[in-house]
C-alpha positions in Angstrom: 53.3 -60.7 215.7 49.7 -59.8 215.6 49.4 -56.9 212.9 46.0 -56.0 214.5 47.2 -56.0 218.1 50.1 -53.9 216.9 48.0 -51.5 215.2 45.8 -51.3 217.9 48.9 -50.7 220.5 50.2 -48.0 218.4 47.0 -46.2 217.7 46.6 -46.2 221.9 50.1 -44.9 222.3 49.9 -42.1 219.8 46.4 -41.1 221.3 48.2 -41.0 224.9 51.4 -39.4 224.1 50.8 -37.3 220.8 53.0 -39.3 218.7 55.8 -41.9 218.5 59.5 -41.1 218.7 61.4 -44.2 219.1 60.6 -48.0 218.6 62.7 -50.7 220.4 62.4 -54.2 219.3 62.7 -55.8 222.2 60.9 -59.1 222.6 62.3 -62.2 221.3 61.7 -65.9 221.7 64.8 -68.3 222.0 65.4 -71.8 221.6 69.2 -72.8 221.6 68.6 -75.9 220.2 69.9 -77.9 217.0 67.6 -78.8 214.1 66.7 -82.4 215.5 65.5 -80.9 218.8 63.7 -77.7 217.5 59.7 -78.4 217.6 58.4 -76.6 214.4 56.1 -74.8 216.9 59.2 -73.3 218.4 60.6 -72.6 215.1 57.4 -70.7 214.0 57.5 -68.9 217.5 60.8 -67.5 216.8 60.2 -66.6 213.2 57.0 -64.7 214.2 58.1 -63.0 217.1 61.9 -62.0 216.4 61.3 -61.4 212.4 57.5 -60.8 211.9 57.1 -58.9 214.9 60.3 -56.4 214.1 58.7 -55.7 210.7 55.0 -55.5 211.9 55.9 -52.9 214.4 58.1 -50.8 212.4 55.4 -50.9 209.8 52.7 -49.6 212.3 55.1 -47.1 213.7 56.5 -45.3 210.6 53.7 -42.9 209.9 54.3 -41.4 213.3 58.1 -41.7 213.1 58.0 -39.8 210.0 56.7 -36.8 212.0 59.1 -36.9 215.1 61.8 -34.5 215.6 64.5 -37.1 216.1 63.1 -40.6 215.2 64.7 -43.8 215.8 64.2 -47.7 215.5 66.4 -49.9 217.7 66.3 -53.6 217.6 68.2 -55.6 220.0 70.0 -58.1 217.5 73.4 -59.1 216.7 75.9 -57.9 214.2 76.0 -60.2 211.2 78.6 -62.9 212.1 78.7 -65.6 209.4 81.1 -67.9 211.1 79.4 -71.3 210.5 79.6 -72.0 214.3 76.9 -69.6 215.2 74.5 -71.3 212.5 75.7 -75.2 213.3 74.9 -75.2 217.0 71.0 -73.5 216.9 70.5 -72.6 213.2 66.5 -71.5 213.8 67.2 -69.1 216.6 70.5 -67.6 214.8 68.6 -67.3 211.4 65.5 -65.5 213.4 68.3 -62.9 215.0 70.3 -62.4 211.9 67.2 -61.6 210.2 66.0 -58.9 212.7 69.3 -57.5 211.7 68.9 -57.4 208.0 65.6 -55.8 208.4 67.1 -53.0 210.4 69.9 -52.5 208.1 67.4 -52.7 205.4 65.2 -50.1 206.9 68.1 -47.8 207.8 68.8 -47.4 204.0 65.1 -47.2 202.8 64.5 -44.4 205.6 67.9 -42.5 205.4 66.7 -39.7 203.4 63.7 -39.1 205.6 65.8 -39.0 208.6 64.7 -42.1 210.7 67.4 -43.7 212.5 67.6 -47.8 212.2 70.2 -49.3 214.2 70.8 -52.8 216.1 72.2 -53.0 219.8 73.6 -56.2 221.2 75.6 -57.0 224.4 79.4 -57.6 224.4 78.7 -60.0 227.4 75.9 -62.1 228.6 72.9 -60.3 230.4 71.3 -61.6 233.4 67.8 -62.0 232.3 65.1 -64.3 232.7 65.9 -65.2 228.9 69.2 -66.1 229.8 67.9 -68.7 232.4 66.4 -70.8 229.4 69.8 -71.2 228.2 71.4 -72.3 231.2 70.4 -71.9 235.2 73.2 -69.8 236.8 74.6 -68.1 233.8 73.5 -65.0 235.0 76.1 -64.8 237.7 78.7 -64.8 235.0 77.3 -61.5 233.2 76.3 -58.3 233.6 73.1 -56.3 234.6 70.6 -55.4 232.0 71.4 -51.5 233.1 74.3 -51.6 230.7 71.8 -52.4 227.7 69.7 -49.6 229.0 72.3 -47.0 229.2 73.7 -47.9 225.9 70.3 -47.7 224.5 70.0 -44.4 226.0 72.9 -43.0 224.2 71.9 -44.2 220.8 68.2 -43.1 220.9 69.2 -39.8 222.1 71.7 -39.3 219.3 71.0 -37.3 216.2 68.9 -39.4 213.9 70.4 -38.2 210.6 73.9 -39.1 211.8 73.9 -42.5 213.7 71.9 -44.7 211.5 72.5 -48.4 209.6 75.0 -49.4 212.5 75.3 -52.8 214.2 76.3 -51.4 217.8 77.6 -53.1 220.8 76.6 -52.0 224.2 80.2 -51.7 225.8 81.7 -49.9 222.6 78.8 -47.2 222.7 79.6 -46.5 226.2 83.2 -46.4 225.7 82.6 -44.0 223.0 80.6 -42.0 225.5 83.5 -41.9 227.8 82.5 -44.9 230.2 85.8 -46.5 231.2 84.7 -48.5 234.5 82.1 -51.5 233.9 82.3 -53.0 237.3 79.1 -51.3 238.2 77.3 -53.6 235.5 78.8 -57.0 236.9 76.1 -59.3 238.5 79.2 -60.7 240.6 82.1 -58.4 241.5 85.5 -59.1 240.3 84.1 -61.9 237.7 85.2 -61.8 234.1 81.7 -61.6 232.3 81.4 -64.4 229.5 81.3 -63.0 225.7 77.8 -63.2 224.1 76.4 -65.0 221.3 77.5 -64.1 217.9 80.9 -62.4 219.1 84.0 -63.1 218.7 86.3 -62.9 221.7 88.5 -59.6 221.6 92.2 -60.2 220.5 93.7 -58.6 223.5 92.5 -58.1 227.1 90.2 -55.0 227.5 
């Protein structure tokens, strides 16, 4: 979120690696709280990191991405599901994550002619991360391991940037398209049916 710090980090990366091929907007702040229980300091943190941070990082990387052979920007943010239930339970967090997705979709259109891909990626089920412990201790046992997101991201980031852009992607769908049919290796608890993640509707038929 700090423009000077981001610019300095990008400059160091370019100096060390000779350029930048991909940007993954992964960092996010989370507070699954209703409006009366959301401190303004926490609201500002989510907007600064999730929204401003994604924009600042993209802006700083653009000059270098334009010179890359297969440039990608990938934001870990959800598809835009405007069912009011997602705004009613935690309006501030939902707004910040949807804003990340809106920036990504906007950049995809803006940069399409330059061959820079911009997509979003979101998990089909909850992922056992430290951030999940903020939402609820023990929830990770009902989810999948972070490797599923890493594997899906690899498929996205190695795809032809001119052929895959402006998409709101889901990790499981990406991997199924790549030929993966068995997702049991990603389960934290073998045999458990993982919980569907925020912002996604449950599948209409069993997987």
